[in-house]
Structure formats: structure tokens, C-alpha cells
All heavy atoms as an XYZ file, in Angstrom:
774
protein
N      59.610    -74.642    -81.177
C      60.360    -73.868    -80.291
C      60.455    -74.332    -78.803
O      59.460    -74.747    -78.353
C      59.815    -72.416    -80.292
C      60.686    -71.495    -79.430
S      59.991    -69.814    -79.478
C      61.544    -68.907    -79.654
N      61.595    -74.412    -78.218
C      61.789    -74.968    -76.926
C      61.151    -73.922    -75.846
O      61.179    -72.674    -76.176
C      63.253    -75.270    -76.579
O      63.952    -73.981    -76.776
C      63.782    -76.334    -77.507
N      60.790    -74.386    -74.790
C      60.258    -73.535    -73.634
C      61.421    -72.908    -73.009
O      62.522    -73.501    -72.863
C      59.450    -74.325    -72.665
C      58.098    -74.826    -73.283
C      57.410    -75.550    -72.294
N      58.009    -76.883    -72.126
C      57.607    -77.673    -71.068
N      56.680    -77.298    -70.310
N      58.277    -78.812    -70.906
N      61.387    -71.587    -72.618
C      62.466    -70.908    -72.095
C      62.867    -71.321    -70.711
O      62.091    -71.889    -69.943
C      61.987    -69.444    -72.016
C      60.412    -69.507    -72.034
C      60.129    -70.748    -72.785
N      64.076    -71.143    -70.372
C      64.700    -71.516    -69.028
C      64.312    -70.326    -68.144
O      64.488    -69.202    -68.550
C      66.208    -71.618    -69.104
C      66.677    -72.705    -70.139
C      66.751    -71.879    -67.734
C      66.111    -74.156    -69.709
N      63.837    -70.662    -66.934
C      63.297    -69.556    -66.095
C      64.402    -68.921    -65.288
O      64.254    -67.784    -64.825
C      62.180    -70.134    -65.212
O      62.628    -71.180    -64.390
N      65.433    -69.568    -64.934
C      66.541    -69.126    -64.162
C      67.780    -69.694    -64.616
O      67.872    -70.923    -65.136
C      66.456    -69.394    -62.642
O      66.344    -70.790    -62.426
C      65.172    -68.585    -62.085
N      68.912    -69.028    -64.433
C      70.290    -69.550    -64.718
C      71.116    -69.384    -63.445
O      70.746    -68.619    -62.574
C      71.009    -68.786    -65.761
C      70.469    -69.034    -67.202
C      69.350    -68.392    -67.726
C      70.947    -70.080    -67.866
C      68.805    -68.754    -68.992
C      70.499    -70.446    -69.123
C      69.481    -69.756    -69.686
O      68.952    -70.069    -70.911
N      72.206    -70.132    -63.270
C      73.087    -70.072    -62.159
C      74.386    -69.605    -62.685
O      75.096    -70.215    -63.501
C      73.169    -71.457    -61.494
C      71.828    -71.971    -60.948
N      71.399    -71.667    -59.688
C      70.836    -72.604    -61.586
C      70.185    -72.242    -59.600
N      69.883    -72.779    -60.696
N      74.895    -68.403    -62.186
C      76.118    -67.826    -62.586
C      77.147    -68.456    -61.708
O      77.049    -68.422    -60.512
C      76.048    -66.330    -62.282
C      77.330    -65.557    -62.415
C      78.008    -65.663    -63.686
C      77.126    -64.063    -62.023
N      78.162    -68.945    -62.361
C      79.288    -69.550    -61.671
C      80.544    -68.936    -62.135
O      80.770    -68.902    -63.428
C      79.326    -71.085    -61.862
C      78.304    -71.854    -61.118
C      77.144    -72.136    -62.080
C      78.792    -73.180    -60.581
N      81.450    -68.489    -61.238
C      82.685    -67.895    -61.600
C      83.809    -68.889    -61.153
O      84.007    -69.256    -59.990
C      82.973    -66.566    -60.805
C      81.901    -65.498    -61.024
C      82.263    -64.841    -62.342
O      83.342    -64.871    -62.868
N      81.336    -63.948    -62.755
N      84.514    -69.387    -62.212
C      85.574    -70.317    -61.932
C      86.958    -69.695    -61.956
O      87.141    -68.779    -62.624
C      85.613    -71.405    -63.041
C      84.359    -72.344    -63.015
C      83.073    -71.938    -63.626
C      84.451    -73.487    -62.393
C      82.034    -72.807    -63.672
C      83.307    -74.368    -62.372
C      82.150    -74.024    -63.022
N      87.771    -70.192    -61.225
C      89.216    -69.734    -61.303
C      90.090    -70.949    -61.174
O      89.914    -71.794    -60.216
C      89.556    -68.776    -60.079
C      88.977    -67.450    -60.241
C      89.411    -66.643    -61.421
O      90.655    -66.847    -61.859
O      88.728    -65.789    -61.871
N      91.031    -71.182    -62.010
C      91.276    -70.460    -63.302
C      90.174    -70.937    -64.324
O      89.316    -71.755    -64.127
C      92.708    -71.055    -63.646
C      92.812    -72.403    -63.077
C      91.846    -72.298    -61.869
N      90.367    -70.336    -65.537
C      89.401    -70.459    -66.649
C      89.393    -72.020    -67.031
O      88.350    -72.526    -67.424
C      89.825    -69.618    -67.791
N      90.435    -72.754    -66.837
C      90.507    -74.154    -67.212
C      89.439    -74.871    -66.463
O      88.908    -75.951    -66.927
C      91.876    -74.808    -66.951
N      89.077    -74.434    -65.232
C      88.040    -75.227    -64.468
C      86.715    -75.078    -65.086
O      85.802    -75.914    -65.082
C      87.974    -74.757    -62.985
C      89.174    -75.160    -62.208
C      89.065    -74.831    -60.693
C      90.302    -75.392    -59.975
N      90.210    -75.152    -58.555
N      86.445    -73.853    -65.644
C      85.199    -73.664    -66.347
C      85.068    -74.532    -67.584
O      84.089    -75.240    -67.939
C      84.959    -72.165    -66.846
N      86.226    -74.684    -68.364
C      86.280    -75.533    -69.522
C      86.074    -77.046    -69.123
O      85.357    -77.724    -69.790
C      87.640    -75.269    -70.225
C      87.732    -73.934    -70.831
C      89.182    -73.576    -71.244
O      90.150    -74.368    -70.928
N      89.322    -72.602    -72.042
N      86.647    -77.414    -67.957
C      86.521    -78.736    -67.479
C      85.043    -79.070    -67.160
O      84.523    -80.117    -67.536
C      87.413    -79.045    -66.290
C      87.371    -80.358    -65.831
O      87.524    -81.359    -66.622
O      86.987    -80.660    -64.610
N      84.318    -78.110    -66.487
C      83.009    -78.332    -66.129
C      82.131    -78.450    -67.410
O      81.284    -79.382    -67.540
C      82.475    -77.162    -65.298
N      82.358    -77.632    -68.365
C      81.653    -77.725    -69.706
C      81.908    -79.081    -70.262
O      80.917    -79.717    -70.696
C      82.040    -76.566    -70.540
C      81.628    -76.727    -71.967
N      82.484    -76.630    -73.000
C      80.361    -77.060    -72.540
C      81.870    -76.887    -74.142
N      80.589    -77.072    -73.879
N      83.093    -79.469    -70.363
C      83.455    -80.799    -70.999
C      82.743    -81.929    -70.256
O      82.287    -82.788    -70.939
C      85.064    -80.923    -70.950
C      85.525    -82.175    -71.552
N      85.477    -82.420    -72.944
C      86.059    -83.278    -70.921
C      85.937    -83.623    -73.027
N      86.310    -84.188    -71.949
N      82.895    -81.876    -68.930
C      82.317    -83.051    -68.265
C      80.801    -83.148    -68.399
O      80.209    -84.176    -68.498
C      82.714    -82.886    -66.777
C      84.216    -83.270    -66.645
C      84.700    -83.054    -65.205
N      84.110    -84.175    -64.316
C      84.425    -84.246    -63.023
N      85.065    -83.366    -62.479
N      83.815    -85.259    -62.328
N      80.164    -81.955    -68.389
C      78.660    -81.971    -68.612
C      78.383    -82.501    -69.990
O      77.434    -83.332    -70.271
C      78.023    -80.561    -68.488
C      78.134    -80.157    -66.883
C      76.635    -80.475    -68.887
C      77.855    -78.676    -66.649
N      79.142    -82.023    -70.985
C      78.878    -82.600    -72.403
C      79.041    -84.036    -72.476
O      78.303    -84.743    -73.157
C      79.917    -81.757    -73.313
O      79.632    -80.371    -73.280
C      79.709    -82.234    -74.800
N      80.095    -84.590    -71.800
C      80.331    -85.956    -71.929
C      79.181    -86.821    -71.307
O      78.884    -87.861    -71.849
C      81.595    -86.368    -71.031
C      82.860    -86.009    -71.734
C      84.091    -86.387    -70.925
O      84.192    -86.250    -69.722
N      85.025    -87.115    -71.560
N      78.524    -86.333    -70.304
C      77.386    -87.001    -69.736
C      76.143    -86.900    -70.652
O      75.447    -87.899    -70.941
C      76.960    -86.414    -68.326
C      75.801    -87.226    -67.832
C      76.012    -87.656    -66.406
C      74.427    -86.368    -67.849
N      76.001    -85.666    -71.320
C      74.843    -85.501    -72.342
C      74.902    -86.517    -73.482
O      73.781    -86.813    -74.026
C      74.814    -84.110    -72.827
C      74.369    -83.055    -71.709
C      74.515    -81.642    -72.304
C      72.974    -83.337    -71.294
N      76.045    -87.024    -73.892
C      76.109    -87.937    -75.065
C      75.917    -89.379    -74.606
O      76.007    -90.210    -75.473
C      77.311    -87.751    -75.906
C      77.490    -86.294    -76.500
C      78.528    -88.116    -75.028
N      75.560    -89.673    -73.374
C      75.310    -90.992    -72.858
C      73.787    -91.158    -72.681
O      72.889    -90.135    -72.692
C      76.028    -91.219    -71.607
O      75.395    -90.558    -70.551
C      77.527    -91.026    -71.690
N      73.282    -92.368    -72.430
C      72.031    -92.495    -72.129
C      71.499    -91.752    -70.833
O      70.285    -91.376    -70.728
C      71.632    -94.061    -71.980
O      72.429    -94.595    -70.931
N      72.423    -91.565    -69.956
C      72.033    -90.739    -68.713
C      71.780    -89.312    -69.026
O      71.073    -88.776    -68.167
C      73.233    -90.787    -67.699
O      73.530    -92.158    -67.370
N      72.198    -88.781    -70.148
C      71.949    -87.395    -70.492
C      70.681    -87.179    -71.224
O      70.251    -86.053    -71.280
N      69.946    -88.260    -71.690
C      68.648    -88.094    -72.342
C      67.723    -87.119    -71.658
O      67.077    -86.325    -72.286
C      68.030    -89.458    -72.746
C      66.634    -89.207    -73.371
C      68.998    -90.168    -73.700
N      67.429    -87.376    -70.353
C      66.414    -86.478    -69.699
C      66.844    -84.911    -69.772
O      65.978    -84.107    -69.790
C      66.437    -86.889    -68.252
C      66.936    -88.334    -68.276
C      67.912    -88.312    -69.399
N      68.023    -84.644    -69.947
C      68.557    -83.306    -69.846
C      68.440    -82.642    -71.324
O      68.809    -81.426    -71.546
C      69.939    -83.157    -69.423
C      69.995    -83.664    -67.996
C      70.386    -84.918    -67.628
C      69.570    -82.817    -66.974
C      70.490    -85.386    -66.293
C      69.712    -83.316    -65.617
C      70.044    -84.630    -65.329
O      70.186    -85.006    -64.062
N      68.083    -83.462    -72.274
C      67.906    -82.901    -73.685
C      66.530    -82.644    -74.133
O      66.181    -82.081    -75.166
C      68.567    -83.899    -74.626
C      70.012    -84.138    -74.463
C      70.575    -85.235    -75.308
C      70.816    -82.979    -74.595
N      65.564    -83.084    -73.215
C      64.110    -82.825    -73.570
C      63.742    -81.328    -73.237
O      64.355    -80.709    -72.697
C      63.261    -83.809    -72.647
C      63.663    -85.241    -72.701
C      62.628    -86.152    -73.108
C      63.048    -87.612    -73.183
N      63.084    -88.185    -74.331
N      62.472    -81.058    -73.855
C      62.029    -79.715    -73.710
C      61.238    -79.534    -72.337
O      60.091    -79.375    -72.306
C      61.026    -79.330    -74.866
C      60.554    -77.878    -74.822
O      61.353    -77.037    -74.059
O      59.643    -77.515    -75.406
N      62.106    -79.632    -71.333
C      61.554    -79.385    -69.949
C      62.420    -78.311    -69.323
O      63.603    -78.594    -68.959
C      61.579    -80.691    -69.118
C      61.119    -80.535    -67.654
O      60.890    -79.345    -67.247
O      61.199    -81.603    -66.951
N      61.902    -77.124    -69.078
C      62.747    -76.029    -68.557
C      63.426    -76.343    -67.255
O      64.415    -75.756    -66.977
C      61.768    -74.790    -68.441
C      60.696    -75.110    -69.344
C      60.575    -76.614    -69.426
N      62.734    -77.278    -66.520
C      63.386    -77.553    -65.159
C      64.582    -78.540    -65.320
O      65.342    -78.616    -64.421
C      62.249    -78.158    -64.262
N      64.623    -79.283    -66.439
C      65.689    -80.262    -66.596
C      66.648    -80.005    -67.743
O      67.733    -80.471    -67.760
C      65.117    -81.640    -66.895
C      64.529    -82.408    -65.735
C      65.712    -82.868    -64.806
C      65.706    -84.354    -64.759
N      66.455    -84.770    -63.589
N      66.147    -79.312    -68.794
C      66.997    -79.178    -69.982
C      68.320    -78.502    -69.707
O      68.373    -77.456    -69.035
C      66.266    -78.285    -71.002
C      66.829    -78.283    -72.381
C      65.913    -77.730    -73.466
N      65.366    -76.502    -73.131
C      65.890    -75.359    -73.670
N      67.084    -75.402    -74.258
N      65.362    -74.168    -73.259
N      69.316    -79.072    -70.191
C      70.809    -78.563    -69.885
C      71.071    -77.414    -70.896
O      70.950    -77.701    -72.119
C      71.714    -79.709    -70.094
N      71.366    -76.270    -70.406
C      71.771    -75.087    -71.254
C      72.967    -74.519    -70.523
O      73.067    -74.383    -69.351
C      70.710    -74.079    -71.315
C      71.266    -72.858    -72.055
C      69.552    -74.617    -71.973
N      74.051    -74.288    -71.336
C      75.248    -73.588    -70.708
C      75.607    -72.410    -71.680
O      75.785    -72.511    -72.867
C      76.506    -74.519    -70.692
C      76.205    -75.681    -69.797
C      77.627    -73.732    -70.134
C      77.397    -76.721    -69.694
N      75.691    -71.300    -71.023
C      76.050    -70.014    -71.738
C      77.396    -69.592    -71.007
O      77.660    -69.753    -69.890
C      75.023    -69.007    -71.496
C      73.569    -69.289    -71.895
C      72.652    -68.163    -71.552
C      73.560    -69.508    -73.512
N      78.334    -69.110    -71.918
C      79.608    -68.713    -71.350
C      79.810    -67.197    -71.678
O      79.463    -66.541    -72.691
C      80.722    -69.419    -72.229
N      80.310    -66.584    -70.568
C      80.703    -65.108    -70.755
C      82.214    -64.997    -70.809
O      82.802    -65.701    -71.665
N      82.800    -64.170    -70.017
C      84.296    -64.178    -69.989
C      84.861    -65.535    -69.653
O      84.070    -66.351    -69.207
C      84.575    -63.189    -68.858
C      83.317    -62.335    -68.733
C      82.276    -63.305    -69.127
N      86.114    -65.811    -69.878
C      86.583    -67.218    -69.774
C      86.346    -67.931    -68.602
O      86.341    -69.201    -68.461
C      88.056    -67.050    -69.990
C      88.246    -65.844    -70.837
C      87.067    -64.900    -70.365
N      86.126    -67.215    -67.321
C      86.004    -67.913    -66.152
C      84.486    -68.022    -65.781
O      84.182    -68.468    -64.656
C      86.708    -67.107    -65.001
O      86.171    -65.778    -64.910
C      88.166    -67.097    -65.279
N      83.532    -67.534    -66.618
C      82.203    -67.431    -66.219
C      81.297    -68.330    -67.044
O      81.344    -68.372    -68.315
C      81.708    -66.043    -66.511
O      82.465    -65.083    -65.724
C      80.213    -65.811    -66.051
N      80.378    -69.113    -66.344
C      79.411    -70.014    -66.999
C      78.026    -69.628    -66.324
O      77.926    -69.474    -65.203
C      79.714    -71.455    -66.749
C      80.936    -72.095    -67.409
C      81.038    -73.585    -67.119
C      80.899    -71.854    -68.997
N      77.052    -69.696    -67.210
C      75.636    -69.676    -66.751
C      74.987    -70.894    -67.039
O      74.931    -71.335    -68.269
C      74.879    -68.485    -67.563
C      75.389    -67.062    -67.197
C      76.459    -66.561    -67.926
C      74.803    -66.384    -66.220
C      76.900    -65.321    -67.618
C      75.311    -64.968    -66.062
C      76.277    -64.547    -66.725
O      76.782    -63.266    -66.402
N      74.578    -71.684    -66.019
C      74.020    -72.980    -66.182
C      72.477    -73.020    -65.813
O      72.067    -72.344    -64.929
C      74.601    -73.964    -65.154
C      76.230    -74.133    -65.207
C      76.566    -75.165    -64.036
C      76.701    -74.572    -66.603
N      71.792    -73.693    -66.674
C      70.438    -73.874    -66.431
C      70.218    -74.732    -65.219
O      71.295    -75.457    -64.784
C      69.741    -74.543    -67.590
O      70.136    -75.849    -67.839
N      69.047    -74.896    -64.594
C      68.907    -75.911    -63.465
C      69.377    -77.306    -63.873
O      69.944    -77.916    -63.107
C      67.488    -75.731    -63.123
C      67.106    -74.310    -63.481
C      67.939    -74.051    -64.786
N      69.010    -77.661    -65.000
C      69.349    -79.027    -65.486
C      70.880    -79.261    -65.582
O      71.433    -80.185    -65.104
N      71.544    -78.239    -66.156
C      73.028    -78.299    -66.308
C      73.703    -78.307    -64.854
O      74.584    -78.988    -64.639
C      73.566    -77.136    -67.083
N      73.090    -77.520    -63.946
C      73.664    -77.406    -62.602
C      73.385    -78.750    -61.934
O      74.419    -79.349    -61.242
C      73.002    -76.311    -61.773
C      73.505    -76.104    -60.380
C      74.941    -75.634    -60.414
C      72.603    -75.135    -59.633
N      72.279    -79.428    -62.163
C      72.130    -80.809    -61.613
C      73.135    -81.750    -62.107
O      73.620    -82.559    -61.300
C      70.672    -81.227    -61.928
C      70.202    -82.489    -61.310
C      68.834    -82.851    -61.683
O      67.946    -82.023    -61.574
O      68.634    -84.004    -62.024
N      73.502    -81.694    -63.327
C      74.463    -82.619    -63.819
C      75.784    -82.382    -63.194
O      76.508    -83.232    -62.807
C      74.541    -82.455    -65.449
C      73.289    -82.897    -66.194
C      75.789    -83.148    -65.983
C      73.231    -82.508    -67.635
N      76.106    -81.066    -63.116
C      77.344    -80.667    -62.558
C      77.520    -81.215    -61.087
O      78.511    -81.817    -60.696
C      77.625    -79.169    -62.641
N      76.430    -81.049    -60.330
C      76.378    -81.580    -58.987
C      76.532    -83.033    -58.920
O      77.225    -83.581    -58.025
C      75.204    -80.987    -58.233
C      75.199    -79.516    -58.021
C      73.947    -78.870    -57.564
O      72.766    -79.491    -57.647
O      74.019    -77.789    -56.998
N      75.806    -83.746    -59.867
C      75.869    -85.203    -59.900
C      77.265    -85.750    -60.160
O      77.594    -86.728    -59.715
C      74.931    -85.684    -60.994
O      73.606    -85.224    -60.668
C      74.874    -87.163    -61.058
N      78.006    -84.972    -61.023
C      79.345    -85.407    -61.395
C      80.434    -85.035    -60.292
O      81.559    -85.298    -60.535
C      79.721    -84.755    -62.694
C      78.891    -85.230    -63.969
C      79.264    -84.342    -65.094
C      79.080    -86.680    -64.222
N      79.992    -84.416    -59.290
C      80.871    -84.080    -58.181
C      81.880    -83.075    -58.594
O      83.020    -83.041    -58.153
C      81.503    -85.225    -57.595
C      80.614    -86.180    -56.944
C      80.022    -85.993    -55.642
C      80.147    -87.458    -57.311
N      79.173    -86.968    -55.364
C      79.230    -87.969    -56.435
C      80.419    -88.160    -58.434
C      78.616    -89.182    -56.455
C      79.804    -89.385    -58.559
C      78.869    -89.842    -57.629
N      81.505    -82.233    -59.596
C      82.435    -81.153    -60.042
C      82.586    -80.279    -58.852
O      81.517    -79.866    -58.271
C      81.910    -80.453    -61.273
C      81.847    -81.402    -62.460
C      82.780    -79.095    -61.643
C      81.117    -80.836    -63.697
N      83.738    -79.808    -58.482
C      83.966    -78.862    -57.431
C      83.455    -77.447    -57.947
O      84.194    -76.736    -58.571
C      85.471    -78.812    -56.973
C      85.687    -77.993    -55.887
O      84.737    -77.614    -55.051
N      86.922    -77.662    -55.614
N      82.250    -77.115    -57.524
C      81.586    -75.930    -58.003
C      81.749    -74.722    -57.139
O      81.643    -74.797    -55.910
C      80.116    -76.176    -58.266
C      79.680    -77.176    -59.149
C      78.242    -77.478    -59.120
C      80.081    -76.875    -60.617
N      81.987    -73.583    -57.775
C      81.991    -72.360    -56.921
C      80.560    -72.056    -56.466
O      79.594    -72.555    -57.063
C      82.553    -71.288    -57.808
C      82.210    -71.813    -59.240
C      82.282    -73.316    -59.081
N      80.472    -71.214    -55.638
C      79.064    -70.776    -55.199
C      78.325    -70.085    -56.297
O      78.965    -69.311    -57.061
C      79.139    -69.734    -54.003
O      79.843    -70.391    -52.919
C      77.758    -69.278    -53.512
N      77.045    -70.412    -56.521
C      76.396    -69.803    -57.727
C      75.383    -68.736    -57.228
O      74.967    -68.534    -56.142
C      75.543    -71.011    -58.435
O      74.481    -71.444    -57.620
N      75.099    -67.880    -58.235
C      74.125    -66.833    -57.998
C      73.027    -67.023    -59.031
O      73.304    -67.211    -60.254
C      74.819    -65.413    -58.149
C      73.972    -64.293    -58.148
C      74.709    -62.986    -58.553
C      73.738    -61.851    -58.602
N      74.317    -60.559    -59.268
N      71.818    -66.908    -58.555
C      70.681    -67.091    -59.494
C      70.480    -65.898    -60.270
O      70.542    -64.736    -59.779
C      69.398    -67.409    -58.730
C      68.155    -67.469    -59.574
C      69.510    -68.745    -57.996
N      70.330    -65.939    -61.592
C      70.193    -64.878    -62.559
C      68.884    -65.106    -63.422
O      68.710    -66.200    -64.001
C      71.297    -64.676    -63.507
C      71.198    -63.636    -64.431
C      72.593    -64.526    -62.698
N      67.990    -64.172    -63.457
C      66.877    -64.201    -64.369
C      67.265    -63.993    -65.800
O      68.225    -63.217    -66.092
C      65.825    -63.191    -63.900
C      64.563    -63.304    -64.631
N      64.313    -62.765    -65.856
C      63.378    -64.030    -64.316
C      63.081    -63.084    -66.282
N      62.520    -63.852    -65.358
N      66.713    -64.709    -66.756
C      67.113    -64.563    -68.188
C      67.190    -63.086    -68.703
O      67.956    -62.753    -69.434
C      66.068    -65.468    -69.013
C      65.650    -66.471    -67.935
C      65.647    -65.667    -66.626
N      66.269    -62.246    -68.069
C      66.286    -60.851    -68.593
C      67.480    -60.108    -68.032
O      67.758    -59.034    -68.549
C      64.982    -60.174    -68.123
O      64.924    -60.134    -66.691
N      68.180    -60.536    -67.035
C      69.361    -60.089    -66.459
C      70.621    -60.573    -67.039
O      71.686    -60.196    -66.708
C      69.404    -60.136    -64.920
C      68.210    -59.466    -64.335
O      67.784    -58.384    -64.921
O      67.652    -59.965    -63.312
N      70.548    -61.519    -68.025
C      71.804    -62.013    -68.666
C      72.424    -60.997    -69.486
O      71.689    -60.224    -70.171
C      71.381    -63.267    -69.564
C      71.050    -64.493    -68.856
C      70.470    -65.465    -69.819
C      72.142    -65.066    -67.979
N      73.717    -60.874    -69.443
C      74.359    -59.961    -70.272
C      74.330    -60.232    -71.761
O      74.230    -61.394    -72.081
C      75.878    -59.877    -69.734
C      76.014    -61.220    -69.186
C      74.713    -61.718    -68.619
N      74.490    -59.274    -72.646
C      74.556    -59.505    -74.063
C      75.978    -60.139    -74.308
O      76.864    -59.903    -73.625
C      74.317    -58.261    -74.855
C      73.035    -57.449    -74.515
C      71.897    -58.278    -75.148
C      70.618    -57.396    -75.010
N      69.504    -58.158    -74.465
N      76.034    -60.770    -75.485
C      77.356    -61.186    -75.994
C      77.760    -62.527    -75.396
O      78.876    -62.914    -75.525
N      76.889    -63.266    -74.783
C      77.264    -64.604    -74.203
C      77.298    -65.662    -75.462
O      76.649    -65.436    -76.476
C      76.134    -65.184    -73.296
C      75.957    -64.269    -71.975
C      74.759    -64.862    -71.145
C      77.241    -64.262    -71.227
N      78.079    -66.645    -75.247
C      78.357    -67.652    -76.151
C      77.534    -68.898    -75.741
O      77.540    -69.332    -74.615
C      79.784    -68.011    -76.296
C      80.093    -69.102    -77.275
C      81.632    -69.353    -77.326
C      81.953    -70.483    -78.280
N      83.295    -70.845    -78.228
N      76.853    -69.474    -76.696
C      75.955    -70.701    -76.411
C      76.876    -71.869    -76.560
O      77.441    -72.152    -77.632
C      74.914    -70.836    -77.492
C      73.965    -71.993    -77.359
C      73.188    -71.983    -75.982
C      73.057    -72.012    -78.495
N      77.082    -72.630    -75.454
C      77.945    -73.841    -75.449
C      77.089    -75.138    -75.576
O      77.389    -75.955    -76.315
C      78.788    -73.864    -74.167
C      79.695    -72.797    -74.004
C      80.500    -73.016    -72.509
C      80.614    -72.660    -75.073
N      75.902    -75.050    -74.795
C      74.986    -76.213    -74.961
C      73.552    -75.555    -74.907
O      73.290    -74.725    -73.959
C      75.084    -77.113    -73.811
C      76.498    -77.814    -73.795
C      73.958    -78.238    -73.764
C      76.741    -78.725    -72.584
N      72.638    -76.009    -75.786
C      71.371    -75.431    -75.864
C      70.939    -75.071    -77.169
O      71.431    -75.501    -78.170
N      69.809    -74.259    -77.242
C      69.298    -73.827    -78.535
C      69.614    -72.343    -78.660
O      69.674    -71.648    -77.740
C      67.706    -74.045    -78.505
C      67.327    -75.433    -78.241
C      67.645    -76.313    -79.406
O      67.630    -75.904    -80.542
O      67.908    -77.563    -79.179
N      69.583    -71.851    -79.960
C      69.853    -70.476    -80.241
C      68.844    -69.569    -79.502
O      69.169    -68.460    -79.063
C      69.699    -70.312    -81.717
C      70.116    -71.678    -82.231
C      69.591    -72.650    -81.177
N      67.668    -69.988    -79.211
C      66.584    -69.249    -78.514
C      66.996    -69.034    -77.054
O      66.359    -68.176    -76.400
C      65.259    -69.833    -78.734
O      65.247    -71.196    -78.134
N      67.920    -69.782    -76.570
C      68.348    -69.678    -75.167
C      69.262    -68.460    -74.994
O      69.430    -68.065    -73.830
C      69.045    -70.873    -74.656
C      68.262    -72.059    -74.564
O      67.013    -72.016    -74.121
O      68.684    -73.219    -74.984
N      69.811    -67.916    -75.987
C      70.652    -66.691    -75.875
C      69.775    -65.495    -75.623
O      68.662    -65.315    -76.171
C      71.487    -66.490    -77.138
C      72.701    -67.422    -77.414
C      73.134    -67.301    -78.814
C      73.710    -67.163    -76.359
N      70.278    -64.582    -74.785
C      69.571    -63.354    -74.511
C      69.405    -62.523    -75.826
O      70.377    -62.502    -76.613
C      70.322    -62.617    -73.442
C      71.656    -63.280    -73.438
C      71.606    -64.611    -74.010
N      68.384    -61.868    -75.978
C      68.055    -61.087    -77.117
C      68.597    -59.558    -76.954
O      68.607    -59.049    -75.971
C      66.564    -61.048    -77.442
C      66.004    -62.372    -77.664
C      66.741    -63.070    -78.854
O      67.153    -62.461    -79.858
N      66.780    -64.473    -78.739
């Protein structure tokens, strides 16, 4: 079992296509050799993306680091504790255990 992510970063994108683009660009990096550190079981680095409504993404610190590295024009983020994540999120990148219970 993977170690849990300690915090997520809530980002609200407008329009929804920008959230989809951020997810796509992060995924593209993860399938390269540069993405390997973000796939390991390190809660500080492991990339996890959860999606809520179409304009909302919850990024782990590792996923946020990738997004910042790629110069994605990011909206201001709000730190969210895993226990405060809403139910019904969709797992885009990560492990099933990353979804809130």
C-alpha cells in the first residue's frame, strides 16, 4: 500500500479546458524518464491528481511541482487536508487508496 498524501492543493481553472490541459501536460511528463521520481512511494513527491467539478483539480505536492516546472499558468491554490476532500472525486493519476473514503 502506498503512503498517504498529507496535503492537496485545490486549483480552480476557468474554463474547464485549462484543467484538462494541466492534467494532460502532467501526464505527458510522467511517461518520460523525468517523471520517474513522481511515481515512487514518497508522499512529498508522488504525483496524484483528483478531479471534482470540471474546473477543479486537487494536486498532490508532487503533481503541483510538475505543473510549476512545466510553466503551466496556474490559478492560486488552496491547501486542503485529505480529510477535508469532498466525496465523489475522480482519480486521474494515483492509486485507488488516494481517493477519500
